[in-house]
C-alpha positions as CSV (number, residue, x, y, z in Angstrom):
1,M,29.5,6.2,-8.9
2,I,28.6,3.1,-6.9
3,R,25.1,4.4,-6.4
4,K,24.6,5.1,-10.1
5,T,25.8,1.6,-11.0
6,A,23.4,0.0,-8.6
7,Y,20.6,2.2,-9.8
8,S,21.2,1.3,-13.4
9,K,21.2,-2.4,-12.5
10,I,17.9,-2.0,-10.7
11,Q,16.2,-0.3,-13.7
12,K,16.8,-3.4,-15.8
13,E,15.3,-5.8,-13.2
14,P,11.5,-6.7,-13.5
15,L,10.9,-5.7,-9.9
16,G,7.9,-3.8,-8.6
17,I,9.6,-3.0,-5.3
18,R,13.2,-3.4,-4.1
19,V,14.4,-2.3,-0.7
20,E,18.0,-2.6,0.6
21,G,19.3,-1.9,4.1
22,L,16.4,0.3,5.1
23,S,16.5,1.8,8.6
24,K,14.2,4.3,10.3
25,S,14.2,5.5,13.9
26,F,12.1,8.0,15.8
27,G,14.3,9.6,18.4
28,A,16.2,6.8,20.1
29,A,13.6,4.2,19.1
30,P,14.5,2.1,16.0
31,V,11.4,1.0,14.0
32,L,13.0,-0.6,11.0
33,R,16.4,-2.1,11.0
34,C,18.5,-3.0,8.0
35,F,15.3,-4.0,6.2
36,D,15.5,-5.8,2.8
37,L,12.6,-6.6,0.5
38,T,12.0,-7.6,-3.1
39,L,8.7,-8.0,-4.8
40,E,8.1,-8.8,-8.5
41,R,5.9,-6.5,-10.5
42,G,2.2,-7.5,-10.4
43,K,2.6,-9.5,-7.2
44,R,0.7,-8.9,-3.9
45,L,2.6,-9.0,-0.6
46,V,0.6,-9.1,2.6
47,V,2.5,-8.1,5.7
48,F,1.4,-9.3,9.1
49,G,2.7,-8.3,12.5
50,R,1.6,-7.1,15.9
51,N,1.1,-3.4,16.6
52,G,4.5,-1.5,16.7
53,S,6.2,-4.0,14.5
54,G,6.9,-1.4,11.8
55,K,4.1,-2.1,9.2
56,T,2.8,1.5,8.9
57,T,6.3,3.0,9.0
58,L,7.3,0.7,6.1
59,L,4.3,1.8,4.0
60,K,5.0,5.5,4.7
61,L,8.7,4.9,3.6
62,L,7.6,3.2,0.4
63,S,5.2,6.0,-0.3
64,T,8.0,8.6,0.3
65,R,6.0,10.2,3.1
66,Y,8.9,9.4,5.4
67,R,12.6,9.5,4.5
68,P,14.8,6.6,5.6
69,D,17.7,7.2,7.9
70,S,19.7,4.8,5.7
71,G,19.1,2.4,2.9
72,E,17.6,2.6,-0.5
73,I,14.1,2.1,-2.0
74,W,13.3,1.5,-5.7
75,I,9.8,1.3,-7.1
76,N,9.4,0.2,-10.7
77,G,13.1,1.0,-11.0
78,N,12.8,4.6,-9.7
79,S,14.9,5.6,-6.7
80,S,13.1,7.2,-3.8
81,R,16.2,9.4,-3.2
82,L,16.7,10.4,-6.9
83,E,13.2,10.3,-8.3
84,P,10.6,10.6,-5.6
85,N,8.1,12.4,-7.9
86,A,8.2,9.6,-10.3
87,I,7.4,7.2,-7.5
88,R,4.5,9.4,-6.2
89,R,2.9,9.4,-9.7
90,S,3.1,5.6,-9.9
91,I,1.6,4.7,-6.5
92,G,-1.7,4.8,-4.8
93,V,-1.8,4.9,-1.0
94,V,-4.5,4.1,1.6
95,L,-3.4,4.7,5.2
96,H,-5.3,4.9,8.5
97,N,-5.6,8.7,7.8
98,P,-7.8,8.8,4.8
99,M,-6.0,12.0,3.5
100,L,-9.2,13.7,2.5
101,Y,-10.2,17.4,2.7
102,E,-13.1,17.3,5.2
103,D,-14.9,20.4,3.9
104,M,-14.8,19.2,0.3
105,T,-17.4,16.9,-1.1
106,C,-16.5,13.4,-2.5
107,N,-16.5,14.8,-6.0
108,E,-14.4,17.9,-5.0
109,N,-11.9,15.7,-3.2
110,L,-11.4,13.5,-6.3
111,R,-11.3,16.4,-8.7
112,F,-8.6,18.1,-6.5
113,F,-6.4,15.0,-6.5
114,G,-7.1,14.3,-10.2
115,N,-6.0,17.8,-11.1
116,M,-2.7,17.2,-9.2
117,F,-2.0,14.4,-11.6
118,D,-3.2,16.4,-14.6
119,L,-5.6,13.5,-15.6
120,D,-7.4,13.4,-18.9
121,D,-11.2,12.6,-18.9
122,L,-11.3,13.4,-15.2
123,S,-15.1,13.6,-14.9
124,D,-15.3,10.1,-16.4
125,R,-12.7,8.8,-14.1
126,I,-14.4,10.2,-11.1
127,S,-17.7,8.7,-12.1
128,D,-16.0,5.4,-12.6
129,V,-14.2,5.1,-9.3
130,L,-17.3,6.5,-7.3
131,G,-19.3,3.7,-8.9
132,K,-16.7,1.1,-8.1
133,V,-16.7,2.1,-4.4
134,N,-20.5,2.5,-4.3
135,L,-20.4,6.3,-3.4
136,V,-22.3,7.7,-6.4
137,S,-25.3,8.8,-4.2
138,Q,-22.9,10.5,-1.7
139,K,-20.8,12.3,-4.3
140,E,-22.1,15.8,-3.1
141,Q,-21.7,15.0,0.6
142,K,-18.8,16.6,2.4
143,A,-16.1,14.1,3.5
144,R,-16.5,15.0,7.2
145,N,-20.2,13.9,7.1
146,L,-19.4,10.5,5.8
147,S,-19.2,7.4,8.0
148,H,-15.8,5.8,8.7
149,G,-16.5,3.1,6.2
150,M,-17.5,5.7,3.5
151,Q,-14.4,7.7,4.1
152,K,-12.4,4.5,3.7
153,R,-14.1,3.9,0.4
154,L,-13.5,7.5,-0.8
155,A,-9.8,7.1,0.2
156,I,-9.6,4.0,-2.0
157,A,-11.3,5.8,-4.8
158,R,-8.7,8.6,-4.4
159,A,-5.8,6.2,-4.4
160,L,-7.0,4.5,-7.6
161,L,-8.1,7.5,-9.5
162,H,-4.9,7.8,-11.5
163,D,-4.7,4.1,-12.2
164,P,-1.4,3.5,-10.3
165,D,0.9,0.6,-11.0
166,V,1.7,0.1,-7.3
167,L,-0.8,0.2,-4.4
168,L,0.2,0.5,-0.7
169,L,-2.6,-0.4,1.7
170,D,-2.7,-0.1,5.5
171,E,-5.5,-2.3,6.9
172,P,-7.9,-1.4,4.0
173,E,-10.5,-3.8,5.4
174,S,-11.1,-1.4,8.4
175,G,-14.6,-0.1,8.2
176,L,-15.6,-2.2,5.2
177,D,-18.0,-5.1,5.2
178,K,-17.2,-8.4,3.6
179,Q,-19.3,-7.8,0.5
180,M,-17.6,-4.5,-0.2
181,L,-14.2,-6.2,0.2
182,D,-15.2,-8.9,-2.2
183,D,-16.5,-6.3,-4.7
184,L,-13.4,-4.2,-4.4
185,G,-10.8,-7.0,-4.9
186,P,-10.8,-7.0,-8.7
187,F,-10.8,-3.2,-8.8
188,L,-7.8,-3.1,-6.5
189,F,-5.8,-5.8,-8.2
190,K,-5.9,-4.6,-11.9
191,S,-4.6,-1.5,-13.7
192,T,-5.1,-0.8,-17.4
193,R,-1.6,-2.1,-17.8
194,G,-2.0,-5.4,-16.0
195,N,-1.7,-6.7,-12.4
196,R,-0.8,-4.1,-9.8
197,T,2.1,-4.5,-7.4
198,I,0.5,-4.4,-3.9
199,V,2.0,-4.2,-0.4
200,M,-0.7,-4.5,2.2
201,A,-0.5,-4.5,6.0
202,T,-3.2,-6.2,8.0
203,H,-4.2,-8.1,11.1
204,N,-7.0,-9.9,9.2
205,S,-5.8,-13.3,8.3
206,E,-8.9,-14.2,6.2
207,I,-8.6,-11.2,3.8
208,G,-4.8,-11.3,3.9
209,L,-4.5,-14.9,2.9
210,K,-7.3,-14.5,0.3
211,W,-5.5,-11.6,-1.4
212,A,-1.8,-12.5,-1.0
213,D,0.6,-14.0,-3.5
214,E,3.2,-13.8,-0.8
215,V,3.0,-13.4,3.0
216,A,5.5,-11.9,5.4
217,F,5.7,-11.5,9.1
218,L,7.3,-8.4,10.5
219,S,8.7,-8.2,14.0
220,K,10.8,-5.5,15.7
221,G,11.5,-3.9,12.3
222,T,12.6,-6.9,10.3
223,I,10.9,-9.6,8.2
224,V,11.3,-12.7,10.2
225,Y,9.4,-15.0,7.9
226,K,8.4,-14.8,4.2
227,A,6.7,-17.4,2.0
228,S,4.6,-17.9,-1.1
229,R,0.9,-18.0,-0.4
230,V,0.6,-21.4,-2.2
231,D,2.8,-22.9,0.6
232,M,0.7,-21.4,3.3
233,D,-2.7,-22.9,4.3
234,E,-4.7,-21.3,7.1
235,G,-3.5,-23.8,9.7
236,R,0.1,-23.4,8.9
237,F,-0.4,-19.6,8.9
238,H,-1.8,-19.5,12.4
239,D,1.0,-21.8,13.7
240,I,3.7,-19.5,12.3
241,F,1.9,-16.4,13.4
242,L,1.7,-17.7,17.0
243,Q,5.4,-18.6,16.9
244,Q,6.3,-15.1,15.7
245,L,4.2,-13.5,18.4
246,E,5.9,-15.6,21.1
247,R,9.4,-14.7,19.8
248,A,8.4,-11.0,19.7
249,T,7.4,-10.9,23.4
């Protein structure tokens, strides 16, 4: 009864993401500890932290690829424990693993994933996202024959094919040049229903500060600092980042 009451309350709140008491360990090694997070719908949170701080694990938990040991996750009011399928339909995910079928062409990969979502006008959607990521001329190439950067672009196209309300990004800048990142920004940020809610993990302060509405520092499985981007110029960011690195060692 307590869980149902909390869940009903969450549904009424205008939050894109809410996390309460989230913990995850692998064997005897804790990765996230009593982790809490709130993010309003349409806002972009960029998470910084050194390797092993828990960034990728957080994104995999939010995407329902991992199950938490304890705690609760709600995305657009849907509980990851009660309604994981609703969450999966509302999110797009770009992780280090591009999650592509290597023996399929770009077009075949997107058609396969589009059919999973039972999308209308799938051919038009595929043409649109391939154009946005500049892969039209490679659409009949197999994924395994693409460069790392092209695979990343195809993974972004796959993640955005169903026009998700929430986007989870793990170092999306890896393999992409600055011009492609600049071109992709508006495509990543907007859905047909308004601004997307985005959680992005990165080491790249330039792109992170450029894209963020909020910034957070993750260390040893907890958020140790969180602030609005408007309160964070580049000099202040680097001072805080160095402070957090020193505390983590």
